[in-house]
Short mmCIF file of the C-alpha atoms (twelve columns), coordinates in Angstrom:
data_MODEL
# 
_entry.id   MODEL 
# 
loop_
_atom_site.group_PDB 
_atom_site.id 
_atom_site.type_symbol 
_atom_site.label_atom_id 
_atom_site.label_alt_id 
_atom_site.label_comp_id 
_atom_site.label_asym_id 
_atom_site.label_seq_id 
_atom_site.Cartn_x 
_atom_site.Cartn_y 
_atom_site.Cartn_z 
_atom_site.pdbx_PDB_model_num 
ATOM 1   C CA . MET A 1   88.353  86.169  83.098  1 
ATOM 2   C CA . ILE A 2   89.525  87.543  86.417  1 
ATOM 3   C CA . HIS A 3   93.737  88.336  85.658  1 
ATOM 4   C CA . ARG A 4   94.420  91.118  88.342  1 
ATOM 5   C CA . LEU A 5   92.792  92.868  90.661  1 
ATOM 6   C CA . ARG A 6   93.571  96.597  91.878  1 
ATOM 7   C CA . GLY A 7   91.308  98.030  95.386  1 
ATOM 8   C CA . ILE A 8   91.048  98.379  99.082  1 
ATOM 9   C CA . LEU A 9   91.931  96.072  100.946 1 
ATOM 10  C CA . VAL A 10  88.444  96.050  103.383 1 
ATOM 11  C CA . GLU A 11  88.435  91.805  104.827 1 
ATOM 12  C CA . LYS A 12  91.219  89.669  105.647 1 
ATOM 13  C CA . ASP A 13  90.659  86.042  107.321 1 
ATOM 14  C CA . THR A 14  92.734  82.923  107.322 1 
ATOM 15  C CA . GLU A 15  90.694  81.694  104.353 1 
ATOM 16  C CA . GLY A 16  91.966  85.113  101.854 1 
ATOM 17  C CA . ILE A 17  90.533  88.742  100.871 1 
ATOM 18  C CA . VAL A 18  88.106  91.172  100.273 1 
ATOM 19  C CA . LEU A 19  89.135  93.303  97.738  1 
ATOM 20  C CA . ASP A 20  86.601  96.656  97.741  1 
ATOM 21  C CA . VAL A 21  87.298  97.453  93.721  1 
ATOM 22  C CA . GLY A 22  85.390  100.495 92.694  1 
ATOM 23  C CA . GLY A 23  82.431  99.652  95.095  1 
ATOM 24  C CA . VAL A 24  82.015  95.547  94.119  1 
ATOM 25  C CA . GLY A 25  83.653  93.200  97.149  1 
ATOM 26  C CA . TYR A 26  85.204  90.163  95.157  1 
ATOM 27  C CA . ARG A 27  85.777  87.297  97.302  1 
ATOM 28  C CA . ALA A 28  89.422  85.377  96.911  1 
ATOM 29  C CA . SER A 29  91.000  82.568  98.690  1 
ATOM 30  C CA . ALA A 30  95.040  83.308  99.420  1 
ATOM 31  C CA . SER A 31  98.083  80.838  100.442 1 
ATOM 32  C CA . LEU A 32  98.955  82.130  103.868 1 
ATOM 33  C CA . GLY A 33  102.647 83.787  101.890 1 
ATOM 34  C CA . THR A 34  99.868  85.966  100.573 1 
ATOM 35  C CA . LEU A 35  98.249  87.396  103.127 1 
ATOM 36  C CA . ARG A 36  101.374 87.962  105.232 1 
ATOM 37  C CA . ALA A 37  102.206 90.295  102.156 1 
ATOM 38  C CA . LEU A 38  99.357  91.876  101.723 1 
ATOM 39  C CA . PRO A 39  99.003  95.238  103.066 1 
ATOM 40  C CA . SER A 40  96.976  96.306  105.643 1 
ATOM 41  C CA . LEU A 41  93.397  97.180  105.878 1 
ATOM 42  C CA . GLY A 42  91.930  100.384 104.226 1 
ATOM 43  C CA . GLU A 43  94.692  100.212 102.060 1 
ATOM 44  C CA . GLU A 44  95.335  99.629  98.474  1 
ATOM 45  C CA . CYS A 45  96.621  96.769  96.585  1 
ATOM 46  C CA . VAL A 46  97.149  94.465  93.232  1 
ATOM 47  C CA . ILE A 47  96.101  90.777  93.743  1 
ATOM 48  C CA . HIS A 48  97.058  88.771  90.814  1 
ATOM 49  C CA . THR A 49  94.535  86.161  90.347  1 
ATOM 50  C CA . ARG A 50  93.102  82.677  88.221  1 
ATOM 51  C CA . MET A 51  89.099  82.562  87.786  1 
ATOM 52  C CA . VAL A 52  88.318  78.200  88.405  1 
ATOM 53  C CA . VAL A 53  85.398  77.142  87.382  1 
ATOM 54  C CA . ARG A 54  83.817  74.381  88.332  1 
ATOM 55  C CA . GLU A 55  79.363  73.238  87.534  1 
ATOM 56  C CA . ASP A 56  78.780  74.428  90.937  1 
ATOM 57  C CA . ALA A 57  80.481  77.425  91.849  1 
ATOM 58  C CA . MET A 58  83.319  80.162  90.449  1 
ATOM 59  C CA . LEU A 59  85.890  80.198  92.962  1 
ATOM 60  C CA . LEU A 60  88.724  83.595  92.232  1 
ATOM 61  C CA . PHE A 61  91.809  82.523  94.287  1 
ATOM 62  C CA . GLY A 62  94.581  85.853  94.918  1 
ATOM 63  C CA . PHE A 63  98.144  85.868  94.610  1 
ATOM 64  C CA . ALA A 64  100.853 88.842  95.577  1 
ATOM 65  C CA . ALA A 65  102.936 88.218  93.076  1 
ATOM 66  C CA . PRO A 66  102.989 86.821  89.419  1 
ATOM 67  C CA . GLU A 67  105.482 83.979  90.300  1 
ATOM 68  C CA . GLU A 68  102.857 82.086  93.256  1 
ATOM 69  C CA . ARG A 69  100.055 82.119  90.376  1 
ATOM 70  C CA . ALA A 70  102.398 79.781  87.461  1 
ATOM 71  C CA . ALA A 71  102.562 77.776  90.935  1 
ATOM 72  C CA . PHE A 72  99.313  77.101  91.685  1 
ATOM 73  C CA . ASP A 73  98.779  76.566  87.482  1 
ATOM 74  C CA . ALA A 74  101.604 74.772  87.779  1 
ATOM 75  C CA . LEU A 75  99.541  72.660  90.780  1 
ATOM 76  C CA . THR A 76  96.394  71.991  89.364  1 
ATOM 77  C CA . ALA A 77  97.809  70.972  85.778  1 
ATOM 78  C CA . VAL A 78  98.961  67.543  87.802  1 
ATOM 79  C CA . SER A 79  96.746  65.055  88.203  1 
ATOM 80  C CA . LYS A 80  94.638  64.454  91.355  1 
ATOM 81  C CA . VAL A 81  96.209  68.317  93.570  1 
ATOM 82  C CA . GLY A 82  92.501  70.611  92.534  1 
ATOM 83  C CA . PRO A 83  92.661  74.384  93.356  1 
ATOM 84  C CA . LYS A 84  92.350  74.286  97.396  1 
ATOM 85  C CA . LEU A 85  96.070  71.376  98.144  1 
ATOM 86  C CA . ALA A 86  97.148  73.342  95.884  1 
ATOM 87  C CA . LEU A 87  96.905  76.420  97.364  1 
ATOM 88  C CA . ALA A 88  97.582  74.393  100.857 1 
ATOM 89  C CA . VAL A 89  101.180 73.456  98.992  1 
ATOM 90  C CA . LEU A 90  101.397 77.540  97.818  1 
ATOM 91  C CA . SER A 91  101.144 77.827  102.614 1 
ATOM 92  C CA . ALA A 92  103.356 75.933  102.753 1 
ATOM 93  C CA . MET A 93  106.367 76.403  100.723 1 
ATOM 94  C CA . SER A 94  107.544 79.330  98.410  1 
ATOM 95  C CA . PRO A 95  107.141 79.013  94.534  1 
ATOM 96  C CA . PRO A 96  111.404 78.655  94.936  1 
ATOM 97  C CA . GLU A 97  110.930 75.379  97.770  1 
ATOM 98  C CA . ILE A 98  108.259 74.023  94.984  1 
ATOM 99  C CA . SER A 99  111.017 74.449  92.493  1 
ATOM 100 C CA . GLU A 100 114.015 73.412  94.375  1 
ATOM 101 C CA . ALA A 101 111.725 70.112  95.835  1 
ATOM 102 C CA . VAL A 102 110.637 69.109  92.803  1 
ATOM 103 C CA . ALA A 103 114.450 69.265  90.944  1 
ATOM 104 C CA . ARG A 104 115.530 67.805  93.476  1 
ATOM 105 C CA . GLY A 105 113.223 64.955  93.401  1 
ATOM 106 C CA . ASP A 106 112.168 65.755  97.144  1 
ATOM 107 C CA . VAL A 107 109.328 63.907  97.877  1 
ATOM 108 C CA . PRO A 108 109.593 64.213  101.775 1 
ATOM 109 C CA . LYS A 109 109.777 67.591  102.058 1 
ATOM 110 C CA . LEU A 110 106.228 67.571  99.364  1 
ATOM 111 C CA . SER A 111 104.754 64.784  101.564 1 
ATOM 112 C CA . SER A 112 105.224 67.670  104.672 1 
ATOM 113 C CA . VAL A 113 102.578 69.432  103.506 1 
ATOM 114 C CA . PRO A 114 100.009 69.005  105.199 1 
ATOM 115 C CA . GLY A 115 97.047  67.348  102.759 1 
ATOM 116 C CA . LEU A 116 99.207  66.246  100.023 1 
ATOM 117 C CA . GLY A 117 100.031 62.530  100.511 1 
ATOM 118 C CA . ARG A 118 102.776 60.464  99.350  1 
ATOM 119 C CA . LYS A 119 101.737 59.357  96.436  1 
ATOM 120 C CA . THR A 120 100.846 62.718  95.683  1 
ATOM 121 C CA . ALA A 121 103.520 64.193  95.637  1 
ATOM 122 C CA . GLU A 122 106.227 61.414  94.066  1 
ATOM 123 C CA . ARG A 123 103.414 62.735  91.224  1 
ATOM 124 C CA . LEU A 124 103.945 66.584  91.704  1 
ATOM 125 C CA . VAL A 125 107.963 65.327  90.805  1 
ATOM 126 C CA . LEU A 126 106.857 63.630  88.301  1 
ATOM 127 C CA . GLU A 127 104.309 65.273  86.709  1 
ATOM 128 C CA . LEU A 128 106.604 69.136  87.013  1 
ATOM 129 C CA . LYS A 129 109.831 67.322  87.016  1 
ATOM 130 C CA . GLY A 130 111.839 68.060  83.407  1 
ATOM 131 C CA . LYS A 131 109.431 71.156  83.195  1 
ATOM 132 C CA . ASP A 132 110.374 75.500  82.797  1 
ATOM 133 C CA . LEU A 133 109.948 76.257  86.823  1 
ATOM 134 C CA . ALA A 134 111.856 79.424  86.279  1 
ATOM 135 C CA . VAL A 135 108.213 80.707  86.111  1 
ATOM 136 C CA . PHE A 136 107.710 79.934  90.528  1 
ATOM 137 C CA . GLY A 137 110.579 82.811  90.514  1 
ATOM 138 C CA . ALA A 138 113.501 80.216  91.403  1 
ATOM 139 C CA . GLU A 139 116.592 81.526  89.618  1 
ATOM 140 C CA . ARG A 140 118.359 77.933  89.541  1 
ATOM 141 C CA . ALA A 141 115.809 74.857  89.747  1 
ATOM 142 C CA . VAL A 142 118.454 73.987  92.756  1 
ATOM 143 C CA . SER A 143 119.604 75.604  96.047  1 
ATOM 144 C CA . SER A 144 123.594 76.238  97.319  1 
ATOM 145 C CA . ASP A 145 123.388 72.608  98.529  1 
ATOM 146 C CA . GLY A 146 124.814 71.843  94.822  1 
ATOM 147 C CA . GLY A 147 122.226 69.945  93.223  1 
ATOM 148 C CA . GLY A 148 120.164 69.179  96.430  1 
ATOM 149 C CA . GLY A 149 120.961 65.410  96.532  1 
ATOM 150 C CA . GLY A 150 122.288 62.957  97.309  1 
ATOM 151 C CA . PRO A 151 124.309 63.033  100.259 1 
ATOM 152 C CA . TYR A 152 122.194 66.632  101.637 1 
ATOM 153 C CA . MET A 153 119.439 64.763  100.984 1 
ATOM 154 C CA . GLU A 154 121.006 61.912  103.342 1 
ATOM 155 C CA . ALA A 155 121.984 63.903  105.224 1 
ATOM 156 C CA . ARG A 156 118.641 65.338  106.007 1 
ATOM 157 C CA . GLU A 157 116.828 62.290  106.354 1 
ATOM 158 C CA . ALA A 158 120.048 61.661  109.218 1 
ATOM 159 C CA . LEU A 159 119.131 64.682  111.144 1 
ATOM 160 C CA . THR A 160 114.874 63.980  111.194 1 
ATOM 161 C CA . GLY A 161 115.780 60.117  112.222 1 
ATOM 162 C CA . LEU A 162 117.419 61.982  115.362 1 
ATOM 163 C CA . GLY A 163 114.627 64.468  116.167 1 
ATOM 164 C CA . TYR A 164 114.921 66.998  114.055 1 
ATOM 165 C CA . SER A 165 112.531 68.298  111.928 1 
ATOM 166 C CA . ILE A 166 113.112 69.099  108.326 1 
ATOM 167 C CA . GLU A 167 112.693 72.467  108.566 1 
ATOM 168 C CA . GLU A 168 115.402 73.043  111.660 1 
ATOM 169 C CA . ALA A 169 117.470 70.263  109.232 1 
ATOM 170 C CA . GLU A 170 117.322 72.582  106.307 1 
ATOM 171 C CA . LYS A 171 118.233 75.847  108.159 1 
ATOM 172 C CA . ALA A 172 121.326 73.703  109.962 1 
ATOM 173 C CA . LEU A 173 122.036 72.492  106.248 1 
ATOM 174 C CA . ASN A 174 121.601 75.297  104.799 1 
ATOM 175 C CA . GLY A 175 124.807 77.928  103.282 1 
ATOM 176 C CA . ILE A 176 127.431 74.392  104.009 1 
ATOM 177 C CA . PRO A 177 129.849 74.435  101.008 1 
ATOM 178 C CA . PRO A 178 128.481 71.281  98.751  1 
ATOM 179 C CA . GLN A 179 130.081 68.622  99.955  1 
ATOM 180 C CA . ASP A 180 131.362 64.315  98.969  1 
ATOM 181 C CA . SER A 181 129.948 62.838  102.123 1 
ATOM 182 C CA . VAL A 182 127.237 62.154  104.243 1 
ATOM 183 C CA . GLU A 183 129.507 62.260  106.995 1 
ATOM 184 C CA . ARG A 184 130.763 65.634  106.624 1 
ATOM 185 C CA . TYR A 185 127.462 67.139  105.975 1 
ATOM 186 C CA . ILE A 186 126.525 65.389  109.418 1 
ATOM 187 C CA . LYS A 187 129.072 67.157  111.559 1 
ATOM 188 C CA . GLU A 188 128.907 70.465  109.866 1 
ATOM 189 C CA . ALA A 189 125.216 70.798  110.476 1 
ATOM 190 C CA . LEU A 190 125.478 69.923  113.874 1 
ATOM 191 C CA . ARG A 191 128.282 71.944  115.137 1 
ATOM 192 C CA . ARG A 192 125.793 74.539  113.486 1 
ATOM 193 C CA . ILE A 193 122.357 73.227  115.615 1 
ATOM 194 C CA . GLY A 194 125.218 73.320  118.755 1 
ATOM 195 C CA . SER A 195 126.882 76.777  118.340 1 
ATOM 196 C CA . ARG A 196 123.103 78.486  118.635 1 
ATOM 197 C CA . ARG A 197 122.233 77.082  121.794 1 
# 
């Protein structure tokens, strides 16, 4: 099995890359995060890979970091999540963000990934929660919001109800010291949003 490749990056597109290793071109599908992390064409790089063998194909997936490959492996271990859906999740969220969403039981955040429905997002939380997600590269399983659930998620939901995207709401909420009420989170978040304009 191919586990790691070092070579010259000769092609890079939205679907993946081609790495020239000793005159042999290896095509690997890659997430958007990996595509951004890799160097320019013609430069040497290392990718961490996972080979998926099916009846009709042998597929190679490449990752800029071993944590992303570990996240891919954990995602594909969940029933109804195949390699392409796992790559879509990794294109939308970093491994630490996935770890935080799972730890919080944040189904809305996970189901915001294109192609990942609510039921599959719930299954991800159910099957991954409680597992050691340190391999995802997250230093802690919950974010700086003091636990992530409860008032934080309710405040984020309220902000999205006001018309802000999940990303805008999280940007405003991140860094707010832990609060004991939804109202305090919302008040501080709206103050931060107002000061940016």
